[in-house]
C-alpha positions in Angstrom: -0.1 0.0 0.2 2.6 2.5 0.7 3.8 2.1 -3.2 0.0 3.2 -3.6 1.0 6.3 -1.7 3.9 7.0 -3.9 1.9 6.3 -7.4 -1.0 8.8 -6.1 1.6 11.6 -5.4 3.1 11.0 -9.1 -0.6 10.5 -10.3 -1.7 13.7 -8.6 1.3 16.3 -8.9 3.4 17.9 -6.0 2.3 21.6 -5.3 5.0 22.8 -2.9 3.1 21.9 0.0 5.1 21.7 3.0 4.4 20.7 6.5 3.7 24.1 8.7 5.3 22.4 11.7 8.8 21.1 10.0 9.1 22.7 7.2 9.4 19.2 5.2 7.8 19.0 1.6 4.4 16.9 1.8 4.1 14.9 -1.4 1.8 12.3 -0.2 -1.9 12.3 1.0 -4.7 9.9 1.9 -6.5 12.0 -0.9 -4.0 11.1 -3.7 -3.8 7.5 -2.8 -7.4 7.3 -2.7 -8.0 9.0 -6.2 -5.1 6.6 -7.7 -6.8 3.6 -6.4 -10.3 4.8 -7.5 -9.0 6.2 -11.0 -6.6 3.2 -11.9 -7.3 0.3 -10.0 -10.8 1.0 -10.3 -10.2 0.2 -14.0 -8.7 -3.5 -12.9 -11.3 -4.1 -10.5 -14.8 -2.1 -10.0 -14.9 -3.0 -6.4 -11.9 -0.4 -5.6 -13.8 2.4 -6.6 -16.6 1.3 -4.2 -14.1 -0.1 -1.3 -10.9 1.2 -2.5 -11.0 4.3 0.9 -11.7 1.3 2.7 -8.9 -0.5 2.1 -6.5 2.4 2.3 -8.0 3.3 6.0 -8.0 -0.6 6.9 -5.0 -2.0 5.4 -2.5 1.0 4.7 -3.1 3.5 7.4 -3.5 0.6 10.3 0.0 -1.3 9.0 1.8 1.9 8.5 0.9 3.5 11.6 0.0 1.1 14.0 1.8 -2.2 13.2 -1.4 -4.3 12.2 -4.6 -3.1 9.8 -7.3 -1.6 11.7 -10.5 -2.2 13.0 -12.9 0.2 11.9 -16.4 1.4 14.2 -19.0 2.8 12.3 -20.4 5.4 14.9 -24.1 5.4 13.3 -25.1 1.7 13.1 -22.3 0.3 15.9 -20.9 -2.1 13.2 -17.3 -3.0 13.5 -15.1 -4.0 10.2 -11.8 -5.6 10.3 -9.8 -7.6 7.6 -9.2 -11.0 6.6 -5.9 -11.1 4.5 -5.6 -14.8 2.4 -3.8 -15.6 -0.9 -6.7 -17.2 -2.9 -8.1 -15.7 -6.2 -10.8 -12.5 -6.5 -13.4 -14.9 -5.8 -13.2 -17.6 -3.6 -14.4 -20.1 -0.9 -12.3 -19.4 2.5 -11.8 -22.6 4.4 -11.9 -23.0 8.0 -12.4 -21.2 10.2 -14.4 -18.9 8.0 -16.0 -21.0 5.0 -17.8 -18.8 3.3 -17.5 -17.1 -0.5 -15.8 -14.3 -0.7 -14.9 -11.1 -3.3 -12.0 -9.4 -2.7 -12.7 -6.1 -1.2 -16.1 -6.7 -0.8 -17.2 -6.3 2.9 -18.6 -9.4 4.5 -21.1 -9.7 7.3 -19.8 -12.1 10.3 -23.2 -11.3 12.1 -23.5 -9.7 15.5 -22.6 -6.3 13.9 -19.4 -7.7 12.9 -18.1 -7.1 9.5 -14.6 -7.9 7.5 -12.8 -7.0 4.2 -11.3 -9.6 2.5 -8.1 -8.3 1.0 -6.4 -11.1 -1.6 -2.3 -10.4 -1.4 -2.5 -12.2 -4.5 -4.7 -9.8 -6.0 -3.6 -6.8 -4.6 -0.1 -7.6 -6.2 -1.7 -8.5 -9.5 -3.6 -5.1 -9.2 -0.8 -3.2 -8.5 1.1 -4.8 -11.1 -1.3 -3.9 -13.7 -2.1 -0.6 -12.5 1.1 0.5 -12.7 1.2 -0.7 -16.4 -2.0 0.9 -17.0 -0.4 4.2 -15.4 2.3 4.2 -17.7 0.1 4.0 -20.6 -1.9 7.1 -19.6 1.4 9.2 -18.9 2.5 8.1 -22.4 -0.9 9.7 -23.9 -1.9 12.4 -21.6 0.2 15.3 -21.5 -1.2 16.6 -17.9 -0.6 13.5 -16.4 3.3 13.5 -18.0 3.6 16.9 -16.7 2.7 16.0 -13.3 4.8 12.7 -12.8 7.9 14.9 -14.2 7.0 17.5 -11.8 6.8 15.3 -9.0 9.5 13.0 -9.6 12.1 16.3 -10.3 10.6 17.3 -6.9 11.3 14.1 -4.8 15.1 14.1 -5.9 15.9 17.6 -4.7 17.6 17.4 -1.7 15.4 17.5 1.8 17.1 20.0 4.2 18.0 18.6 7.5 20.2 19.4 11.0 21.7 15.9 11.1 25.4 15.7 10.6 27.5 12.5 8.9 
């Protein structure tokens, strides 16, 4: 999912934004990554359009910031949703202890206000590779995308200010 951060930054472009406290450049944003999931991954599997933001919140933010995917709670319905990571196909029958038919990304009702988002690691990898290919093709045909890509890639290699010594 970190790679989706990077791709989202290249896709959206760098606008010169800096952290107000540290002055460091900010290239990534959940908004950019979710847009990339929606626009590019959504062409590979439409479930990213509907459930990509949920995937992002559970799997990326939880794993990066908490070392474990998040469990979310809907304040209106009191439902919770976690994840089930597996290595099966996009649509598959999960074995014990789950024993249900599942589709990659589509939330499954476990009962008692508990839900899970099945995440096929196999599909996530394949979709990432396909998404990179699709994005590369789009860059080659869209001048605005190409400009944002180049501008962001150039900014990423500019040295970052630091007080560290070596």
